[in-house]
PDB file of the backbone (N, CA, C, O) and the ligand in Angstrom, with CONECT records:
HET     ZN  A 101       1
ATOM      1  N   MET A   1     148.752 114.470 102.968  1.00  0.00           N
ATOM      2  CA  MET A   1     147.762 113.701 103.730  1.00  0.00           C
ATOM      3  C   MET A   1     148.326 113.340 105.099  1.00  0.00           C
ATOM      4  O   MET A   1     149.484 112.946 105.235  1.00  0.00           O
ATOM      5  N   ILE A   2     147.504 113.482 106.066  1.00  0.00           N
ATOM      6  CA  ILE A   2     147.939 113.166 107.433  1.00  0.00           C
ATOM      7  C   ILE A   2     147.400 111.804 107.833  1.00  0.00           C
ATOM      8  O   ILE A   2     146.199 111.540 107.761  1.00  0.00           O
ATOM      9  N   LYS A   3     148.302 110.962 108.248  1.00  0.00           N
ATOM     10  CA  LYS A   3     147.884 109.635 108.710  1.00  0.00           C
ATOM     11  C   LYS A   3     147.894 109.593 110.225  1.00  0.00           C
ATOM     12  O   LYS A   3     148.828 110.060 110.877  1.00  0.00           O
ATOM     13  N   LEU A   4     146.847 109.029 110.756  1.00  0.00           N
ATOM     14  CA  LEU A   4     146.783 108.893 112.212  1.00  0.00           C
ATOM     15  C   LEU A   4     147.076 107.456 112.589  1.00  0.00           C
ATOM     16  O   LEU A   4     146.505 106.524 112.023  1.00  0.00           O
ATOM     17  N   LYS A   5     147.945 107.290 113.523  1.00  0.00           N
ATOM     18  CA  LYS A   5     148.276 105.938 113.961  1.00  0.00           C
ATOM     19  C   LYS A   5     148.406 105.907 115.477  1.00  0.00           C
ATOM     20  O   LYS A   5     149.032 106.771 116.090  1.00  0.00           O
ATOM     21  N   PHE A   6     147.807 104.905 116.045  1.00  0.00           N
ATOM     22  CA  PHE A   6     147.918 104.744 117.492  1.00  0.00           C
ATOM     23  C   PHE A   6     149.184 103.981 117.833  1.00  0.00           C
ATOM     24  O   PHE A   6     149.644 103.130 117.071  1.00  0.00           O
ATOM     25  N   LYS A   7     149.722 104.295 118.963  1.00  0.00           N
ATOM     26  CA  LYS A   7     150.832 103.494 119.462  1.00  0.00           C
ATOM     27  C   LYS A   7     150.335 102.093 119.769  1.00  0.00           C
ATOM     28  O   LYS A   7     149.155 101.896 120.057  1.00  0.00           O
ATOM     29  N   ASN A   8     151.228 101.129 119.707  1.00  0.00           N
ATOM     30  CA  ASN A   8     150.853  99.747 119.991  1.00  0.00           C
ATOM     31  C   ASN A   8     150.308  99.586 121.398  1.00  0.00           C
ATOM     32  O   ASN A   8     149.411  98.780 121.645  1.00  0.00           O
ATOM     33  N   ASN A   9     150.853 100.353 122.299  1.00  0.00           N
ATOM     34  CA  ASN A   9     150.430 100.203 123.687  1.00  0.00           C
ATOM     35  C   ASN A   9     149.339 101.216 124.056  1.00  0.00           C
ATOM     36  O   ASN A   9     149.118 101.518 125.228  1.00  0.00           O
ATOM     37  N   PHE A  10     148.679 101.722 123.039  1.00  0.00           N
ATOM     38  CA  PHE A  10     147.635 102.723 123.280  1.00  0.00           C
ATOM     39  C   PHE A  10     146.601 102.214 124.278  1.00  0.00           C
ATOM     40  O   PHE A  10     146.166 102.937 125.175  1.00  0.00           O
ATOM     41  N   LYS A  11     146.218 100.953 124.097  1.00  0.00           N
ATOM     42  CA  LYS A  11     145.193 100.368 124.946  1.00  0.00           C
ATOM     43  C   LYS A  11     145.628 100.403 126.416  1.00  0.00           C
ATOM     44  O   LYS A  11     144.826 100.680 127.308  1.00  0.00           O
ATOM     45  N   ASP A  12     146.887 100.121 126.642  1.00  0.00           N
ATOM     46  CA  ASP A  12     147.378 100.109 128.013  1.00  0.00           C
ATOM     47  C   ASP A  12     147.385 101.508 128.619  1.00  0.00           C
ATOM     48  O   ASP A  12     147.253 101.683 129.831  1.00  0.00           O
ATOM     49  N   GLN A  13     147.540 102.482 127.756  1.00  0.00           N
ATOM     50  CA  GLN A  13     147.617 103.847 128.264  1.00  0.00           C
ATOM     51  C   GLN A  13     146.245 104.423 128.573  1.00  0.00           C
ATOM     52  O   GLN A  13     146.104 105.380 129.334  1.00  0.00           O
ATOM     53  N   LEU A  14     145.237 103.810 127.959  1.00  0.00           N
ATOM     54  CA  LEU A  14     143.897 104.339 128.140  1.00  0.00           C
ATOM     55  C   LEU A  14     143.352 103.880 129.487  1.00  0.00           C
ATOM     56  O   LEU A  14     142.937 102.731 129.641  1.00  0.00           O
ATOM     57  N   SER A  15     143.358 104.759 130.428  1.00  0.00           N
ATOM     58  CA  SER A  15     142.879 104.399 131.757  1.00  0.00           C
ATOM     59  C   SER A  15     142.286 105.632 132.406  1.00  0.00           C
ATOM     60  O   SER A  15     142.431 106.747 131.905  1.00  0.00           O
ATOM     61  N   LEU A  16     141.636 105.422 133.496  1.00  0.00           N
ATOM     62  CA  LEU A  16     141.075 106.545 134.239  1.00  0.00           C
ATOM     63  C   LEU A  16     142.161 107.559 134.584  1.00  0.00           C
ATOM     64  O   LEU A  16     141.957 108.772 134.547  1.00  0.00           O
ATOM     65  N   GLU A  17     143.315 107.010 134.918  1.00  0.00           N
ATOM     66  CA  GLU A  17     144.393 107.872 135.347  1.00  0.00           C
ATOM     67  C   GLU A  17     144.866 108.781 134.216  1.00  0.00           C
ATOM     68  O   GLU A  17     145.137 109.964 134.425  1.00  0.00           O
ATOM     69  N   SER A  18     144.961 108.204 133.001  1.00  0.00           N
ATOM     70  CA  SER A  18     145.429 109.019 131.892  1.00  0.00           C
ATOM     71  C   SER A  18     144.380 110.042 131.480  1.00  0.00           C
ATOM     72  O   SER A  18     144.699 111.082 130.906  1.00  0.00           O
ATOM     73  N   PHE A  19     143.123 109.731 131.782  1.00  0.00           N
ATOM     74  CA  PHE A  19     142.057 110.671 131.440  1.00  0.00           C
ATOM     75  C   PHE A  19     141.954 111.791 132.471  1.00  0.00           C
ATOM     76  O   PHE A  19     141.792 112.961 132.124  1.00  0.00           O
ATOM     77  N   PHE A  20     142.048 111.417 133.721  1.00  0.00           N
ATOM     78  CA  PHE A  20     141.754 112.379 134.778  1.00  0.00           C
ATOM     79  C   PHE A  20     142.932 112.634 135.717  1.00  0.00           C
ATOM     80  O   PHE A  20     142.800 113.349 136.710  1.00  0.00           O
ATOM     81  N   GLY A  21     144.068 112.051 135.399  1.00  0.00           N
ATOM     82  CA  GLY A  21     145.211 112.132 136.300  1.00  0.00           C
ATOM     83  C   GLY A  21     145.628 113.548 136.663  1.00  0.00           C
ATOM     84  O   GLY A  21     146.170 113.784 137.743  1.00  0.00           O
ATOM     85  N   ASP A  22     145.375 114.486 135.763  1.00  0.00           N
ATOM     86  CA  ASP A  22     145.792 115.860 136.035  1.00  0.00           C
ATOM     87  C   ASP A  22     144.736 116.652 136.802  1.00  0.00           C
ATOM     88  O   ASP A  22     144.996 117.755 137.285  1.00  0.00           O
ATOM     89  N   GLN A  23     143.563 116.084 136.904  1.00  0.00           N
ATOM     90  CA  GLN A  23     142.495 116.784 137.608  1.00  0.00           C
ATOM     91  C   GLN A  23     142.796 116.818 139.104  1.00  0.00           C
ATOM     92  O   GLN A  23     143.436 115.919 139.650  1.00  0.00           O
ATOM     93  N   LYS A  24     142.325 117.864 139.741  1.00  0.00           N
ATOM     94  CA  LYS A  24     142.493 117.955 141.197  1.00  0.00           C
ATOM     95  C   LYS A  24     141.136 117.839 141.872  1.00  0.00           C
ATOM     96  O   LYS A  24     140.137 118.400 141.422  1.00  0.00           O
ATOM     97  N   LEU A  25     141.136 117.098 142.958  1.00  0.00           N
ATOM     98  CA  LEU A  25     139.909 116.959 143.731  1.00  0.00           C
ATOM     99  C   LEU A  25     140.067 117.682 145.061  1.00  0.00           C
ATOM    100  O   LEU A  25     141.167 117.781 145.605  1.00  0.00           O
ATOM    101  N   ASP A  26     138.959 118.179 145.571  1.00  0.00           N
ATOM    102  CA  ASP A  26     138.974 118.790 146.895  1.00  0.00           C
ATOM    103  C   ASP A  26     138.819 117.703 147.951  1.00  0.00           C
ATOM    104  O   ASP A  26     137.864 116.926 147.922  1.00  0.00           O
ATOM    105  N   ILE A  27     139.749 117.657 148.865  1.00  0.00           N
ATOM    106  CA  ILE A  27     139.695 116.699 149.964  1.00  0.00           C
ATOM    107  C   ILE A  27     139.566 117.480 151.258  1.00  0.00           C
ATOM    108  O   ILE A  27     140.291 118.447 151.497  1.00  0.00           O
ATOM    109  N   LYS A  28     138.626 117.042 152.093  1.00  0.00           N
ATOM    110  CA  LYS A  28     138.441 117.724 153.365  1.00  0.00           C
ATOM    111  C   LYS A  28     138.979 116.859 154.489  1.00  0.00           C
ATOM    112  O   LYS A  28     138.591 115.699 154.627  1.00  0.00           O
ATOM    113  N   CYS A  29     139.855 117.410 155.278  1.00  0.00           N
ATOM    114  CA  CYS A  29     140.425 116.670 156.390  1.00  0.00           C
ATOM    115  C   CYS A  29     139.355 116.449 157.456  1.00  0.00           C
ATOM    116  O   CYS A  29     138.733 117.405 157.918  1.00  0.00           O
ATOM    117  N   PRO A  30     139.135 115.175 157.852  1.00  0.00           N
ATOM    118  CA  PRO A  30     138.107 114.903 158.875  1.00  0.00           C
ATOM    119  C   PRO A  30     138.513 115.427 160.253  1.00  0.00           C
ATOM    120  O   PRO A  30     137.672 115.571 161.140  1.00  0.00           O
ATOM    121  N   GLY A  31     139.776 115.703 160.422  1.00  0.00           N
ATOM    122  CA  GLY A  31     140.245 116.176 161.718  1.00  0.00           C
ATOM    123  C   GLY A  31     140.073 117.673 161.884  1.00  0.00           C
ATOM    124  O   GLY A  31     139.366 118.125 162.785  1.00  0.00           O
ATOM    125  N   CYS A  32     140.725 118.454 161.009  1.00  0.00           N
ATOM    126  CA  CYS A  32     140.729 119.911 161.182  1.00  0.00           C
ATOM    127  C   CYS A  32     139.841 120.618 160.160  1.00  0.00           C
ATOM    128  O   CYS A  32     139.722 121.843 160.184  1.00  0.00           O
ATOM    129  N   GLU A  33     139.207 119.841 159.251  1.00  0.00           N
ATOM    130  CA  GLU A  33     138.301 120.379 158.232  1.00  0.00           C
ATOM    131  C   GLU A  33     139.006 121.270 157.218  1.00  0.00           C
ATOM    132  O   GLU A  33     138.361 122.029 156.495  1.00  0.00           O
ATOM    133  N   HIS A  34     140.308 121.177 157.167  1.00  0.00           N
ATOM    134  CA  HIS A  34     141.062 121.904 156.156  1.00  0.00           C
ATOM    135  C   HIS A  34     140.796 121.255 154.795  1.00  0.00           C
ATOM    136  O   HIS A  34     140.844 120.032 154.668  1.00  0.00           O
ATOM    137  N   VAL A  35     140.514 122.083 153.774  1.00  0.00           N
ATOM    138  CA  VAL A  35     140.269 121.565 152.429  1.00  0.00           C
ATOM    139  C   VAL A  35     141.517 121.762 151.585  1.00  0.00           C
ATOM    140  O   VAL A  35     142.047 122.869 151.486  1.00  0.00           O
ATOM    141  N   PHE A  36     141.981 120.675 150.976  1.00  0.00           N
ATOM    142  CA  PHE A  36     143.159 120.776 150.126  1.00  0.00           C
ATOM    143  C   PHE A  36     142.965 119.975 148.853  1.00  0.00           C
ATOM    144  O   PHE A  36     142.033 119.178 148.742  1.00  0.00           O
ATOM    145  N   LYS A  37     143.852 120.193 147.894  1.00  0.00           N
ATOM    146  CA  LYS A  37     143.721 119.545 146.582  1.00  0.00           C
ATOM    147  C   LYS A  37     144.521 118.249 146.530  1.00  0.00           C
ATOM    148  O   LYS A  37     145.649 118.160 147.015  1.00  0.00           O
ATOM    149  N   LEU A  38     143.892 117.252 145.923  1.00  0.00           N
ATOM    150  CA  LEU A  38     144.573 115.983 145.721  1.00  0.00           C
ATOM    151  C   LEU A  38     144.394 115.605 144.254  1.00  0.00           C
ATOM    152  O   LEU A  38     143.313 115.789 143.694  1.00  0.00           O
ATOM    153  N   SER A  39     145.440 115.080 143.630  1.00  0.00           N
ATOM    154  CA  SER A  39     145.306 114.719 142.227  1.00  0.00           C
ATOM    155  C   SER A  39     144.390 113.506 142.108  1.00  0.00           C
ATOM    156  O   SER A  39     144.335 112.660 143.001  1.00  0.00           O
ATOM    157  N   PHE A  40     143.677 113.439 140.997  1.00  0.00           N
ATOM    158  CA  PHE A  40     142.703 112.373 140.776  1.00  0.00           C
ATOM    159  C   PHE A  40     143.366 111.006 140.836  1.00  0.00           C
ATOM    160  O   PHE A  40     142.807 110.057 141.385  1.00  0.00           O
ATOM    161  N   SER A  41     144.564 110.915 140.264  1.00  0.00           N
ATOM    162  CA  SER A  41     145.238 109.610 140.235  1.00  0.00           C
ATOM    163  C   SER A  41     145.580 109.145 141.650  1.00  0.00           C
ATOM    164  O   SER A  41     145.561 107.947 141.933  1.00  0.00           O
ATOM    165  N   ASP A  42     145.891 110.088 142.536  1.00  0.00           N
ATOM    166  CA  ASP A  42     146.129 109.719 143.930  1.00  0.00           C
ATOM    167  C   ASP A  42     144.823 109.309 144.604  1.00  0.00           C
ATOM    168  O   ASP A  42     144.775 108.351 145.374  1.00  0.00           O
ATOM    169  N   ALA A  43     143.771 110.053 144.298  1.00  0.00           N
ATOM    170  CA  ALA A  43     142.480 109.800 144.934  1.00  0.00           C
ATOM    171  C   ALA A  43     141.902 108.450 144.521  1.00  0.00           C
ATOM    172  O   ALA A  43     141.088 107.873 145.242  1.00  0.00           O
ATOM    173  N   LEU A  44     142.326 107.944 143.350  1.00  0.00           N
ATOM    174  CA  LEU A  44     141.823 106.655 142.868  1.00  0.00           C
ATOM    175  C   LEU A  44     142.305 105.488 143.715  1.00  0.00           C
ATOM    176  O   LEU A  44     141.683 104.426 143.730  1.00  0.00           O
ATOM    177  N   GLN A  45     143.398 105.684 144.409  1.00  0.00           N
ATOM    178  CA  GLN A  45     143.996 104.574 145.143  1.00  0.00           C
ATOM    179  C   GLN A  45     143.352 104.434 146.510  1.00  0.00           C
ATOM    180  O   GLN A  45     143.750 105.074 147.483  1.00  0.00           O
ATOM    181  N   GLU A  46     142.352 103.581 146.547  1.00  0.00           N
ATOM    182  CA  GLU A  46     141.615 103.378 147.785  1.00  0.00           C
ATOM    183  C   GLU A  46     142.528 102.751 148.842  1.00  0.00           C
ATOM    184  O   GLU A  46     143.336 101.871 148.546  1.00  0.00           O
ATOM    185  N   GLY A  47     142.377 103.225 150.073  1.00  0.00           N
ATOM    186  CA  GLY A  47     143.173 102.680 151.162  1.00  0.00           C
ATOM    187  C   GLY A  47     144.495 103.399 151.351  1.00  0.00           C
ATOM    188  O   GLY A  47     145.234 103.132 152.299  1.00  0.00           O
ATOM    189  N   ARG A  48     144.784 104.313 150.439  1.00  0.00           N
ATOM    190  CA  ARG A  48     146.024 105.066 150.526  1.00  0.00           C
ATOM    191  C   ARG A  48     145.909 106.163 151.593  1.00  0.00           C
ATOM    192  O   ARG A  48     144.834 106.726 151.798  1.00  0.00           O
ATOM    193  N   PHE A  49     147.002 106.453 152.254  1.00  0.00           N
ATOM    194  CA  PHE A  49     147.017 107.525 153.244  1.00  0.00           C
ATOM    195  C   PHE A  49     147.651 108.774 152.658  1.00  0.00           C
ATOM    196  O   PHE A  49     148.723 108.716 152.056  1.00  0.00           O
ATOM    197  N   VAL A  50     146.982 109.897 152.839  1.00  0.00           N
ATOM    198  CA  VAL A  50     147.565 111.171 152.422  1.00  0.00           C
ATOM    199  C   VAL A  50     147.672 112.078 153.647  1.00  0.00           C
ATOM    200  O   VAL A  50     146.770 112.113 154.485  1.00  0.00           O
ATOM    201  N   PRO A  51     148.768 112.802 153.740  1.00  0.00           N
ATOM    202  CA  PRO A  51     148.938 113.683 154.902  1.00  0.00           C
ATOM    203  C   PRO A  51     148.164 114.990 154.724  1.00  0.00           C
ATOM    204  O   PRO A  51     148.178 115.584 153.646  1.00  0.00           O
ATOM    205  N   CYS A  52     147.499 115.428 155.774  1.00  0.00           N
ATOM    206  CA  CYS A  52     146.829 116.721 155.737  1.00  0.00           C
ATOM    207  C   CYS A  52     147.899 117.808 155.847  1.00  0.00           C
ATOM    208  O   CYS A  52     148.708 117.788 156.774  1.00  0.00           O
ATOM    209  N   PRO A  53     147.907 118.767 154.899  1.00  0.00           N
ATOM    210  CA  PRO A  53     148.940 119.806 154.944  1.00  0.00           C
ATOM    211  C   PRO A  53     148.764 120.764 156.120  1.00  0.00           C
ATOM    212  O   PRO A  53     149.681 121.515 156.455  1.00  0.00           O
ATOM    213  N   SER A  54     147.608 120.738 156.733  1.00  0.00           N
ATOM    214  CA  SER A  54     147.350 121.663 157.829  1.00  0.00           C
ATOM    215  C   SER A  54     147.702 121.071 159.193  1.00  0.00           C
ATOM    216  O   SER A  54     148.486 121.659 159.939  1.00  0.00           O
ATOM    217  N   CYS A  55     147.124 119.903 159.525  1.00  0.00           N
ATOM    218  CA  CYS A  55     147.356 119.332 160.854  1.00  0.00           C
ATOM    219  C   CYS A  55     148.297 118.137 160.805  1.00  0.00           C
ATOM    220  O   CYS A  55     148.642 117.567 161.840  1.00  0.00           O
ATOM    221  N   ASN A  56     148.720 117.751 159.563  1.00  0.00           N
ATOM    222  CA  ASN A  56     149.727 116.693 159.403  1.00  0.00           C
ATOM    223  C   ASN A  56     149.251 115.291 159.747  1.00  0.00           C
ATOM    224  O   ASN A  56     150.065 114.369 159.799  1.00  0.00           O
ATOM    225  N   SER A  57     147.959 115.100 159.982  1.00  0.00           N
ATOM    226  CA  SER A  57     147.504 113.748 160.273  1.00  0.00           C
ATOM    227  C   SER A  57     147.283 112.986 158.963  1.00  0.00           C
ATOM    228  O   SER A  57     146.975 113.577 157.928  1.00  0.00           O
ATOM    229  N   ASP A  58     147.446 111.664 159.031  1.00  0.00           N
ATOM    230  CA  ASP A  58     147.240 110.828 157.853  1.00  0.00           C
ATOM    231  C   ASP A  58     145.755 110.592 157.629  1.00  0.00           C
ATOM    232  O   ASP A  58     145.032 110.185 158.538  1.00  0.00           O
ATOM    233  N   ILE A  59     145.314 110.853 156.412  1.00  0.00           N
ATOM    234  CA  ILE A  59     143.914 110.653 156.071  1.00  0.00           C
ATOM    235  C   ILE A  59     143.819 109.455 155.140  1.00  0.00           C
ATOM    236  O   ILE A  59     144.466 109.422 154.094  1.00  0.00           O
ATOM    237  N   GLU A  60     143.008 108.468 155.523  1.00  0.00           N
ATOM    238  CA  GLU A  60     142.847 107.305 154.664  1.00  0.00           C
ATOM    239  C   GLU A  60     141.789 107.584 153.608  1.00  0.00           C
ATOM    240  O   GLU A  60     140.719 108.112 153.911  1.00  0.00           O
ATOM    241  N   LEU A  61     142.094 107.228 152.372  1.00  0.00           N
ATOM    242  CA  LEU A  61     141.139 107.427 151.283  1.00  0.00           C
ATOM    243  C   LEU A  61     140.190 106.240 151.222  1.00  0.00           C
ATOM    244  O   LEU A  61     140.590 105.121 150.898  1.00  0.00           O
ATOM    245  N   ILE A  62     138.941 106.498 151.535  1.00  0.00           N
ATOM    246  CA  ILE A  62     137.939 105.437 151.488  1.00  0.00           C
ATOM    247  C   ILE A  62     136.910 105.800 150.435  1.00  0.00           C
ATOM    248  O   ILE A  62     136.331 106.886 150.465  1.00  0.00           O
ATOM    249  N   HIS A  63     136.686 104.885 149.504  1.00  0.00           N
ATOM    250  CA  HIS A  63     135.693 105.120 148.459  1.00  0.00           C
ATOM    251  C   HIS A  63     134.332 104.653 148.949  1.00  0.00           C
ATOM    252  O   HIS A  63     134.144 103.473 149.247  1.00  0.00           O
ATOM    253  N   ASP A  64     133.391 105.569 149.033  1.00  0.00           N
ATOM    254  CA  ASP A  64     132.041 105.142 149.386  1.00  0.00           C
ATOM    255  C   ASP A  64     131.336 104.604 148.134  1.00  0.00           C
ATOM    256  O   ASP A  64     131.917 104.582 147.049  1.00  0.00           O
ATOM    257  N   ASP A  65     130.095 104.175 148.294  1.00  0.00           N
ATOM    258  CA  ASP A  65     129.380 103.557 147.175  1.00  0.00           C
ATOM    259  C   ASP A  65     129.226 104.504 145.997  1.00  0.00           C
ATOM    260  O   ASP A  65     129.311 104.093 144.840  1.00  0.00           O
ATOM    261  N   VAL A  66     128.998 105.784 146.305  1.00  0.00           N
ATOM    262  CA  VAL A  66     128.825 106.775 145.240  1.00  0.00           C
ATOM    263  C   VAL A  66     130.121 106.902 144.430  1.00  0.00           C
ATOM    264  O   VAL A  66     130.103 106.939 143.200  1.00  0.00           O
ATOM    265  N   THR A  67     131.240 106.967 145.151  1.00  0.00           N
ATOM    266  CA  THR A  67     132.535 107.079 144.485  1.00  0.00           C
ATOM    267  C   THR A  67     132.816 105.849 143.642  1.00  0.00           C
ATOM    268  O   THR A  67     133.273 105.951 142.503  1.00  0.00           O
ATOM    269  N   LYS A  68     132.537 104.680 144.216  1.00  0.00           N
ATOM    270  CA  LYS A  68     132.772 103.435 143.483  1.00  0.00           C
ATOM    271  C   LYS A  68     131.962 103.390 142.201  1.00  0.00           C
ATOM    272  O   LYS A  68     132.453 102.967 141.155  1.00  0.00           O
ATOM    273  N   LYS A  69     130.705 103.837 142.296  1.00  0.00           N
ATOM    274  CA  LYS A  69     129.837 103.825 141.120  1.00  0.00           C
ATOM    275  C   LYS A  69     130.361 104.819 140.078  1.00  0.00           C
ATOM    276  O   LYS A  69     130.383 104.525 138.883  1.00  0.00           O
ATOM    277  N   THR A  70     130.776 105.987 140.541  1.00  0.00           N
ATOM    278  CA  THR A  70     131.300 107.004 139.628  1.00  0.00           C
ATOM    279  C   THR A  70     132.518 106.478 138.878  1.00  0.00           C
ATOM    280  O   THR A  70     132.646 106.671 137.669  1.00  0.00           O
ATOM    281  N   ILE A  71     133.410 105.813 139.606  1.00  0.00           N
ATOM    282  CA  ILE A  71     134.616 105.271 138.986  1.00  0.00           C
ATOM    283  C   ILE A  71     134.255 104.165 137.999  1.00  0.00           C
ATOM    284  O   ILE A  71     134.812 104.099 136.903  1.00  0.00           O
ATOM    285  N   ALA A  72     133.316 103.290 138.393  1.00  0.00           N
ATOM    286  CA  ALA A  72     132.903 102.206 137.505  1.00  0.00           C
ATOM    287  C   ALA A  72     132.270 102.761 136.236  1.00  0.00           C
ATOM    288  O   ALA A  72     132.527 102.263 135.139  1.00  0.00           O
ATOM    289  N   ASP A  73     131.434 103.801 136.387  1.00  0.00           N
ATOM    290  CA  ASP A  73     130.795 104.426 135.221  1.00  0.00           C
ATOM    291  C   ASP A  73     131.833 105.046 134.302  1.00  0.00           C
ATOM    292  O   ASP A  73     131.742 104.933 133.079  1.00  0.00           O
ATOM    293  N   ALA A  74     132.814 105.699 134.898  1.00  0.00           N
ATOM    294  CA  ALA A  74     133.852 106.350 134.095  1.00  0.00           C
ATOM    295  C   ALA A  74     134.671 105.310 133.347  1.00  0.00           C
ATOM    296  O   ALA A  74     135.037 105.517 132.190  1.00  0.00           O
ATOM    297  N   GLU A  75     134.962 104.184 134.009  1.00  0.00           N
ATOM    298  CA  GLU A  75     135.715 103.121 133.352  1.00  0.00           C
ATOM    299  C   GLU A  75     134.937 102.544 132.187  1.00  0.00           C
ATOM    300  O   GLU A  75     135.505 102.225 131.143  1.00  0.00           O
ATOM    301  N   LYS A  76     133.627 102.413 132.374  1.00  0.00           N
ATOM    302  CA  LYS A  76     132.766 101.899 131.314  1.00  0.00           C
ATOM    303  C   LYS A  76     132.763 102.869 130.129  1.00  0.00           C
ATOM    304  O   LYS A  76     132.844 102.460 128.971  1.00  0.00           O
ATOM    305  N   ALA A  77     132.668 104.157 130.446  1.00  0.00           N
ATOM    306  CA  ALA A  77     132.652 105.185 129.389  1.00  0.00           C
ATOM    307  C   ALA A  77     133.960 105.153 128.597  1.00  0.00           C
ATOM    308  O   ALA A  77     133.958 105.315 127.377  1.00  0.00           O
ATOM    309  N   ILE A  78     135.058 104.945 129.289  1.00  0.00           N
ATOM    310  CA  ILE A  78     136.360 104.890 128.612  1.00  0.00           C
ATOM    311  C   ILE A  78     136.432 103.657 127.717  1.00  0.00           C
ATOM    312  O   ILE A  78     136.952 103.729 126.603  1.00  0.00           O
ATOM    313  N   LYS A  79     135.912 102.525 128.196  1.00  0.00           N
ATOM    314  CA  LYS A  79     135.902 101.307 127.382  1.00  0.00           C
ATOM    315  C   LYS A  79     135.104 101.521 126.109  1.00  0.00           C
ATOM    316  O   LYS A  79     135.507 101.078 125.033  1.00  0.00           O
ATOM    317  N   GLU A  80     133.959 102.208 126.233  1.00  0.00           N
ATOM    318  CA  GLU A  80     133.131 102.460 125.061  1.00  0.00           C
ATOM    319  C   GLU A  80     133.825 103.422 124.103  1.00  0.00           C
ATOM    320  O   GLU A  80     133.746 103.273 122.883  1.00  0.00           O
ATOM    321  N   PHE A  81     134.497 104.396 124.670  1.00  0.00           N
ATOM    322  CA  PHE A  81     135.271 105.346 123.886  1.00  0.00           C
ATOM    323  C   PHE A  81     136.369 104.615 123.111  1.00  0.00           C
ATOM    324  O   PHE A  81     136.626 104.893 121.939  1.00  0.00           O
ATOM    325  N   GLU A  82     136.998 103.682 123.800  1.00  0.00           N
ATOM    326  CA  GLU A  82     138.067 102.877 123.210  1.00  0.00           C
ATOM    327  C   GLU A  82     137.537 102.056 122.038  1.00  0.00           C
ATOM    328  O   GLU A  82     138.171 101.965 120.987  1.00  0.00           O
ATOM    329  N   LYS A  83     136.359 101.460 122.240  1.00  0.00           N
ATOM    330  CA  LYS A  83     135.717 100.663 121.195  1.00  0.00           C
ATOM    331  C   LYS A  83     135.428 101.544 119.971  1.00  0.00           C
ATOM    332  O   LYS A  83     135.655 101.141 118.830  1.00  0.00           O
ATOM    333  N   ALA A  84     134.922 102.751 120.237  1.00  0.00           N
ATOM    334  CA  ALA A  84     134.601 103.688 119.163  1.00  0.00           C
ATOM    335  C   ALA A  84     135.862 104.073 118.395  1.00  0.00           C
ATOM    336  O   ALA A  84     135.839 104.204 117.171  1.00  0.00           O
ATOM    337  N   LEU A  85     136.943 104.250 119.112  1.00  0.00           N
ATOM    338  CA  LEU A  85     138.217 104.599 118.477  1.00  0.00           C
ATOM    339  C   LEU A  85     138.681 103.489 117.542  1.00  0.00           C
ATOM    340  O   LEU A  85     139.171 103.747 116.443  1.00  0.00           O
ATOM    341  N   LYS A  86     138.517 102.250 118.001  1.00  0.00           N
ATOM    342  CA  LYS A  86     138.944 101.104 117.182  1.00  0.00           C
ATOM    343  C   LYS A  86     138.136 101.019 115.897  1.00  0.00           C
ATOM    344  O   LYS A  86     138.679 100.729 114.831  1.00  0.00           O
ATOM    345  N   GLN A  87     136.849 101.271 116.002  1.00  0.00           N
ATOM    346  CA  GLN A  87     136.006 101.234 114.810  1.00  0.00           C
ATOM    347  C   GLN A  87     136.359 102.370 113.869  1.00  0.00           C
ATOM    348  O   GLN A  87     136.318 102.222 112.648  1.00  0.00           O
ATOM    349  N   PHE A  88     136.701 103.487 114.445  1.00  0.00           N
ATOM    350  CA  PHE A  88     137.098 104.652 113.674  1.00  0.00           C
ATOM    351  C   PHE A  88     138.378 104.358 112.887  1.00  0.00           C
ATOM    352  O   PHE A  88     138.558 104.849 111.772  1.00  0.00           O
ATOM    353  N   GLY A  89     139.254 103.558 113.475  1.00  0.00           N
ATOM    354  CA  GLY A  89     140.537 103.254 112.856  1.00  0.00           C
ATOM    355  C   GLY A  89     140.460 102.256 111.717  1.00  0.00           C
ATOM    356  O   GLY A  89     141.439 102.058 110.999  1.00  0.00           O
ATOM    357  N   LYS A  90     139.288 101.614 111.541  1.00  0.00           N
ATOM    358  CA  LYS A  90     139.172 100.583 110.509  1.00  0.00           C
ATOM    359  C   LYS A  90     139.023 101.169 109.117  1.00  0.00           C
ATOM    360  O   LYS A  90     138.914 100.426 108.142  1.00  0.00           O
TER     361      LYS A  90
HETATM  362 ZN    ZN A 101     143.883 118.252 159.053  1.00  0.00          ZN2+
END
């Protein structure tokens, strides 16, 4: 018989970053229009500067309303998923 057990800190590990951290997003440089990949976990950090690999200028990550809503929805979905997992474990 296989027993499934969550780590004690499972809850802490469950985050947007752990879900999507490996995903890559396309970022377009506002200066030279070069499109490059940025990891989701980096893209989550609003206000962070990332260097454009093409023209080397710093690009500030600004979350618009659509992005904010998407992130909030994803966080809500993860919370519900977490709740479902807890009930499953009972
Ligand atoms: Zn650029």
